[in-house]
C-alpha positions, 0 to 999 in steps of 0.5 A: 500500500502506498504511504500517505504523504506529508508535505512540510512547508518551512524556509531557512538559509544560512542568512535567515537561520536554520531553526525551522529546517532542523525542527522539521527534519526532526519531525520528518524522522518521526514520521518517515516509516509511515508517511512519505515526506516532501519538503517545500521551501522558498529561498533554500540555499545549498546548506539547506538543500544539503541538510534535507537531501542528506536525510533522503527527503525530496526538496521542492524549491518554491518561486517567490509568488508561492511564498505567502500565497496559499492558493498558489502553493496549493497548485503544486501539491496534491489535495489529499496530503497532510500539510505541516507549516513551520514559519511566521508567514502562515497565519490564520488566512493562510491556514483557512485557505489550505483547509478549505481545499480539503487538506489536513493542516498541522501548524508548528507554532512558537509565538501564539500571536494569531488564531490558529485554525489548523487541524492540529497545533503543536508548541513543544515548549508551551508551559501555560494553560491550554485554554489561553492558546489562540486556536479555533474550537475545532483545532486540537492543541498539543503543548509541552515537552511531551511533544518535544520535536528534537532529533531522534539521535538525541532521544536515543543517546546516552545521557550525562552522568554526574559531572566533577568539573566546571572547566569546559564550556560549550557556546552556541548562539545560533549558526549565523548570529547576526547580533554578534553574541558569540564574540561578546560571550567568548571575549568575556569567557577568555577573561577567565580560565574556562576551556571554550568550544564555540559552535557556529557557521562560516556565515557568522559575520565575525567568523574569521575574527573568531577563528583568529582568536582561536589561533591566538588562544589555541589551548582554551578556544576551539571554533567548530563549524561543521558537525554531524549529529554523532559529533554534536552529541559527543560535544555536548556530553564532553562539556560541563556547561553550555551557553545557548540561545533558547532554541531547539539546541537548548532542548537537545542539550537538556535531553542529553544533560548539561548545565545550561545558561540561556541568552534570548536573542529573538521573540520566538524563543520565549516559550523554550526560555520559560519552559526550561527555566520554570522547570529548573533545567536552565538559568537565564544569563544576564548580559552584564558580567557573563564571565563572572556568572559562568565562573560562579557555577558550582559542580553541585549546581551542574548536577542538580540541573542535570538531575532536573533535566533527566525528569523532563524528557520521557523520550516518547514524543516521537510515538505521541506525534506519530499518533497525532498524524495517524489520527488525522487519517482516521475518519468515521461516518455512518454506514449507508446503502452503498456499504452493503457489499463491503459489510457483507464481505467483512462479515464473511471474512474467515477470521470474523466467522471464526470469532462469531457465535454462529460460524456458518457462512452468511447468505447474501439474501439473509445479509440484505434483510439484516443490513436493511433493518440495521441501518434503519434502527433509531437506537443504533449507531452503525459506523464505518472507519477508514484510514487514509480514505481506505475502509478498515472496519465497522462497529455497531453501538446499540443504545439501551436505557441502562447500557450501550452494547457494542458489537 
C-alpha cells in the first residue's frame, strides 16, 4: 500500500537561520516509516538543500509568488496530503485557505500571536494553560515537552552522568548570529580560565575574527563549524556547561544533560526560555558580567540541573506525534446503502466467522434483510472507519436505557 504523504512547508538559509529546517527534519524522522515526506521551501540555499537531501527527503524549491500565497502553493501539491507549516508567514488566512481545499493542516507554532485554525497545533515548549492558546474550537492543541520535536539521535543517546568539573564550556548562539553574541560571550569567557568550544557557521559575520582568536588562544578556544549529529552529541556530553540561545539546541542539550545558561536573542524563543527555566533545567544569563556568572557555577549546581533535566524528557514524543498524524487519517461516518457489499464481505471474512457465535457462512439474501433493518434502527449507531480514505472496519453501538452494547 502506498504511504500517505506529508508535505512540510518551512524556509531557512544560512542568512535567515536554520531553526525551522532542523525542527522539521526532526519531525520528518518521526514520521518517515509511515508517511512519505516532501519538503517545500522558498529561498533554500545549498546548506539547506544539503541538510534535507542528506536525510533522503525530496526538496521542492518554491518561486517567490508561492511564498505567502496559499492558493498558489496549493497548485503544486496534491489535495489529499497532510500539510505541516513551520514559519511566521502562515497565519490564520493562510491556514483557512489550505483547509478549505480539503487538506489536513498541522501548524508548528512558537509565538501564539494569531488564531490558529489548523487541524492540529503543536508548541513543544508551551508551559501555560491550554485554554489561553489562540486556536479555533475545532483545532486540537498539543503543548509541552511531551511533544518535544528534537532529533531522534538525541532521544536515543546516552545521557550525562554526574559531572566533577566546571572547566569546559560549550557556546552556541545560533549558526549565523547576526547580533554578534558569540564574540561578546567568548571575549568575556577568555577573561577567565574556562576551556571554550564555540559552535557556529562560516556565515557568522565575525567568523574569521573568531577563528583568529582561536589561533591566538589555541589551548582554551576551539571554533567548530561543521558537525554531524554523532559529533554534536559527543560535544555536548564532553562539556560541563553550555551557553545557548533558547532554541531547539537548548532542548537537545537538556535531553542529553548539561548545565545550561540561556541568552534570548529573538521573540520566538520565549516559550523554550520559560519552559526550561520554570522547570529548573536552565538559568537565564544576564548580559552584564557573563564571565563572572559562568565562573560562579558550582559542580553541585551542574548536577542538580542535570538531575532536573533527566525528569523532563520521557523520550516518547516521537510515538505521541506519530499518533497525532495517524489520527488525522482516521475518519468515521455512518454506514449507508452503498456499504452493503463491503459489510457483507467483512462479515464473511474467515477470521470474523471464526470469532462469531454462529460460524456458518452468511447468505447474501439473509445479509440484505439484516443490513436493511440495521441501518434503519433509531437506537443504533452503525459506523464505518477508514484510514487514509481506505475502509478498515465497522462497529455497531446499540443504545439501551441502562447500557450501550457494542458489537
